[in-house]
N, C-alpha and C positions, 0 to 999 in steps of 0.2 A: 576511151571516150567515145568511140562509135557505138560500143554498146549502151553508154548514156545516154546518146543522141537518139537510139533508136526506141530505148523505154521511154525517155520523154514524148517521143511521137507515137508511142503507143498510148500512151496515159492519157496526152491529149485527146485522141479520137473516142477512148473509153469516156472521158467526161462528155466530149461533145453529144456522142449518141445518148448517153443518159441523160443530157439537159433535154435533147430534142424528143427522147421517150416518155420525159414528164411531159412537156409541154402538150405532145400529143394526148396524154392521158388526162390533160386537165382540160381540154379542148373537148374532148369526146365525152367527161363528167357535166361539163356545163351543157351540151348539145342535149345528151339524155335529160337532164334537168328542165331545160327549155321546152323539149317534145313531151314532157309530163305535166307541165304547166299548160300548155297548150291544150291538152286534151283534157284535163282537169276543169279549163275554162268550158268548154265545150261540152262537156256533162252536167256543169251546175246550170249552165243555160237551159240545156234541153229538157233537165229534169224539171225544172221550175216552170218552164212553158208548157209543158206535159201536164202538170196539176193547177194550172192557173184556169181561173174562170174568168176573169177580167184581164185584158193586156192594154196597156195605155203605152203607146209610143211617141215620145215627143217630137215635134215638127223637125225636121233634118233627121230622124232617128237615132241621136247620140246617144239616148236613154231610153229606159224602157222601166216600167212598173206592172208589176202582176198582181193580181188579187188572188191570193189561195187559199181553200177552205182549210182551217186549222182542225188537224187530225189528232191532236194532243191535247191534254187538260192542265200540264204543267211543264213546267220550264226551270231550266238551273239560270241563273245570274248572265252567261253568255249567249243564253238562247237555246241552248240544247234540250230536246225532251228530255224527261225525266220519269213519263208516265208513258203505259201502253198506247197503242194507238185506240180513238175513241171509235167505238162502233157504230157505222153510220146508219141513219133512220132512212129506208127506203121509202120515195113517196112516189107511185107509178113508175116511171124508169130514171127516177133523180135519187143519187145519193147524197144525202146532207150531214156532213161531218160537224160534230160540235156546236157550238152556237153560230149561226152564219151571220149574225151581227157582228163579230168579232174577228175577221179573217186574217191572217198572215199578209204582210204586204211586204214586195221583195222589189228592190230597184237595184239596177245595175248602172251604172255611170265610171265616166273616165274622169279621174283626177289626176291630172299632170300626165305621167307614165303609169299608173296602177289601175286597173280594171278593179272595181269596188262593187260588193255586193252587200247592201243593207238589207237585215231582214227586221221587220217591226211585227213584234206578237199584238195581236189586236186587243185579247182579252186583260193583256198587263201595260201594254203600250211601251215596254223595254225595246230598244234599238239596239241591234248588234252590226256591226259592218267588218267585213273579213276582206282581205284584198285578195282577188283569187287569180290575179298576174299582175307580176310588177313591172313589165315591159311590155304595154301596150299601146302602138302609135295610134291607130282608129277604131271606133266599135260604131257599126252602123246596123239598123234595125230596120226592115219593112215589112209589112204583110199582104197579102194577096187580096184584093177586095172582093167580098161575097165567099169564102172560103174562110178555112181553120186553118192554113198555112202561113207559118211565119218564117221569113227568111232574115238570115243575118249575117256579117261578115266581121272579122275583126282582123287587123293587121297588128303584126309584133315587129319589135324594133328588132333589125338585125344587131347579133351580137358579135360577130367577128368579120373583121374585116382585113383584106389584104391591104397594106400603104398605098401600093401604088394603082388599085381597083378603084372604078368610082361604085360611090356608097350605092349599094340594093335598096330599095325599097325595105324588105324583111319579108317575113313569113305572112302569107295571107290566106285564112282559114274562111271558107264558108260553110252555111249550115241551114237545113231547112226543116223545121218540127210542123208536123201536122198534129194538131193538138185537139182535144175533145171539148164538146158543151163550152165555146170560148165565146167571147162576145169583145169585139174592139170598141175602145172608144178614142 
C-alpha cells in the first residue's frame, strides 16, 4: 500500500511538471511569434517610408498613404512583382522608375485589431490587402515639419495576463524614419 501511495504521488508530480513545462513552452512560442510580428510590422513601415515620394498622414495620424515609384513592369494576381526591376532614368540628380504617372499606392490602416497594408498598383489598378499584424491596439503617425523625418508609434495588445494583475496597456514600439526626396501632404 505504501509503495502504491508513493508511486501515485511520484506520478502526480511528473504529470504536474509535464503540464507546467508544456504551458511554459506554449507561452515562449507565442512570445516569439508576437515579437516576430512586431518586428515585421516595423520592417514593412520603414521600407515603404524610405521608398515613398509622397506621404499623406490623416488628421490624428491613424492611417497613412504613401506614393511609391513603380520599380517593376509586371505583377501576379496577388501584387507580387514577376519581372526584374526597371532600370531608372537619371535626369540631373533625380531617378525616375518606370511610368511616373502610375505609381504604387500603399496605405496602412487599423481595422479592429489588425494593421492592414493595402497596395494598389497604378498600372493595373489591382489592389491587395495584407494583414501585417493581427493584434494592434493603436497606430499613430506624425511628421516633423520642414524635414524628411516621419515618426510612428504602434501599441500591440497584451497577449498574456495573470488573473490577479491589472491589465497592462501592451507593448509600444516607436520608430523614426528619415526618408529621401519626400513631400508631405
